Structure formats: C-alpha cells, structure tokens
Phi, psi and omega in degrees: 000141179214154173258011178241107183299337181297337178291340183245002189270124174299141185295337185266007183298129174258331182227111179257116183259117180253108185270162173222146182273358181201148172268357188264356182253109184296342181302324179295326178292318179296321178293318177305315180298318179295317181297315181298318180299322180288328184285344182302320180289354181243030170091004178278132183232005181205158176225143179232125181249164181282065177225169180304125183295323180293314179298330181294342176299321179296319178297314181292328176302321178286312182299314188276319188240359179075019179283135181075205179222177185297318181297320178295320178297318182291329180290346181276350182289138172272174175063017182064017181289341179294347179270358183272127183300318180298324179290320177299318179295321179298313181297316180295319180294317179297321178296317179297321178296312184291329184298339184260007188228154176294160186306319185291345180255001185283153178277150181242140179251130180232153162249151181231009178265171171272175179276058186206163168243172183303321186250020175203142179209134184282180176289144176282354188309303186297331181287319177290322180294328176301315179290319179302312182294321179296323180278352178069036183259156179255089181229130179268085182284325184299326180292335178277321180284328186072200180297138181300330184296333181293337176270321190276342181296150186301324183299333182296336177257320186285332184239113183302323182290339181264000183279140174275004189286346180243019180278166176298326178295320179295321177299318179294321178296321179294322178294319178296316180299320178295318178295320178298318180296317178297314180296321180300320180280321181297328182258013185306314180302315180294314184294317180293323179294325183269342176242262175189163177296319180298319179295318179300317180297319180297319179295317178299322179295319174300315181294319177299320178296319179296318178297319178299320178294320176299320178294320181295317179292328176296319176294323179299331183277352181280129181287167178150170176293161189297322179296318179294316181295314183291326176298318178296320179295317178298319180295320180294317178298314182291330175297320176294318177302314181297317177303315181295318179296317179295323178293317178300317179293332175299326177277324190267345188303323181284340181269327183154186184280165182235134171264124178244133185232130181192183178293147177311319185297332178275332191255342185297153183281328179279173177295148181268140181222129173229125180238125176232173177302336184252342187224147172229098189254136175219135178193170174263124180281174181301321180297318178298319180292312181297320179300330180278333189251334187294140179280000181231162183299139177246119182249127181244126175248116182280136177272138182222144184231132176270277183246137180219114175291326180300317183265355182071037182250128180272178179304144179293144179287151180303145178091354178271165180299319179298327182293340177298332183252334190299318185284348183257354185237127183283306180246291173204159179181168176259138178224149175299146178290122179294123182294136176052043179295134178247115181204183179240161181285137180299140179243176177082008178264131180262155177303328181295334179284340173071023180249130177258110184297156175297147173216179183298323181295321180293319183277347180296112179085357178297137181277337179195174179229134169260113180245132174256116181290308181219113187293337181294340181275353179259114185238166176296150177305130179087354180285146181286000000 
C-alpha cells in the first residue's frame, strides 16, 4: 500500500484516470488535489474534470491567465460542482501556481463532459450560433430551435414522444451543424490568420458541443423500453466525453501528461453496468473507448470507499470487493488491483447515498485501486 500513485504509475502514461465511486464524498476531491500537485514534478501539465468542456474555458482563463476572479470561475462549473470546497481549492491553487511561472510552464484546466446530465440536455442554439457568427453567415437558427425550454425540460429526455430531437427542424439543424463544421475547417487558414488559433479552437469546441446535443436529443426521441433508452443516452454522452478527452490529449501531448478525474462508470476500462429495481443499463464508458483508441497508454485507478460519515455508509461487509482493500489500509492509499479477484457486490447501499459499489466490471483492467478506509480522516490541506 502507498499514498504515492507514482509508485504504481507506468512511466509511459499519457492519460491517468482517477475514478471515484461517488460525487458526494469530498475526501476523493482532497486526495485528487494532493495527487495532482505531486504529479507536476513528473511531467503532468493538465487536469480534466467531469464538467462541461465549454464552461471550463472560463475556469482556465482564470487559472492560466488570471482573467476574472475565483467566484466567477466557480460559477462556470456545470453539475453544481462549483459549490464543492475541494474544487474551489484546486482552482485557487492552480492559479497561484501559474501566477509565478512563464506561460509555457503553466498548468491547464479542462472539462471533458457535455453541457448535460443524463436526464436533461439544453438547446443546441447558442452553440450553433457561436459558430455561425464566427463564420459570418446569415442563418436563422433560433427559428428552427424555437424556445430553449422545449429542449431543456425534463420531458424532452424522459419521454421519446415529447422530444424535439426527431422533428423536421432537428433534421435541418443537424444538416446546418454539419455544414458549419465543414466550413470551419475549410476556412481554417483564413480564420486563424484573422483571429487566432485559440479562438478557432474555442469555436470548434462550441460547435462540437452543439452537435453533441443534437445527437443526444436524437437519441432521446428514439422509442424503446426505459433501460434501452437510458443505455443509449449514457453511451451517447460517454462517446462525447471520449471525443473530448482525445481532443484534449491532442493539444496536451507535447506539453505533458493529463490527470482526468470522474466517476468510475465513466473512466473504467471494462463495460459499464448499472442495475437498479427499475433499470438495467449497459454501455461502454469514455474510459473504455479512449483505452481502445488512444495512441498512448491509458491508466485507470478505480476509486473505492470503506466508511463514510458524510454518506452514512458503514464498513463494508466481509466478502465484498471493498473488503479486499479495507482491512489493509488504515486511512487511504493506492494498491495494485488484485488479479482475478473473486468477491461479491456490496449490499445495503441506497440510491439516496449516491455510492456505486465496486463490481467485477469496474475492476476489470484497472491498473490500481484508490481505497479510502474512513473518509473522516481525509481533510482539506491545513485543516486541524
């Protein structure tokens, strides 16, 4: 057991994925911050979190160049992550680190998710209009999208018949988005010369987000039983995540390695499976896709939790996957993934606790495991 991931890290890793089994336990955030700070001396120059990639530009503007202030940066986070103390500490620390260094040595902050949740997705209008305006075209996108609320309301995702994703207007929007994407690349020399490469990349990222939303809404409009529909939505979201991660590595590969942090279900190498009384979901997560496509090594560390006062979770019962690590780790630590581990899935966890127990699919192909024995012992830096 070690508290230094570098002891288990392959030297050739370009993308280190640090998973967590829940977004509700802040201990994983404090450990993530500590791990990232240690990795800087080993060639890591960027971090990517499970937040909206477009919104993350605002965060990086602050982190990298000091534009705006910390509160403005935190307000740009999707998924309500801007309210989490460990993330606020990470952003402030990165800004302090970068302020003392030349541009070429500064750290970069990325998001790799879309501007959506599983059961909600906004209108593609502002993303397409960003590309339209940059290209100087006269296109009335708003008349095709209609009111933004018709896309963002819960029924648009939960009910296939209520989705705008299969309408004639949506078909026209997808054709326009494809034309915008082609024009953006066909005119790249001219556009970059008159604006900048960074501006061109931002517009392409906005357009990619808009195309992703159109695809997501198209999936929402496909009929089927709820498990099939939600599995397709999860697969579509993770495909966008994987695209974003590969794109991020295209920019960052020459600068150094990237730490990516998200839920285990998004980062694990094996297929993702979630079973509830109402749903039976199966899909390939972003990690599985990236592991298959990336030209550089992809390392996955699965997050595991023993006891959590925050979530009301007691010690794991003997014979569970978490118990394989719990008895060997005092506070928290990294351990090699036991090959061909035979155990059972932890029971007694409620959906309200927000914890997804370890299973064979999560540990399949994991290079190591981060296990927290007792989250109350993991505190913010400088806390008593």
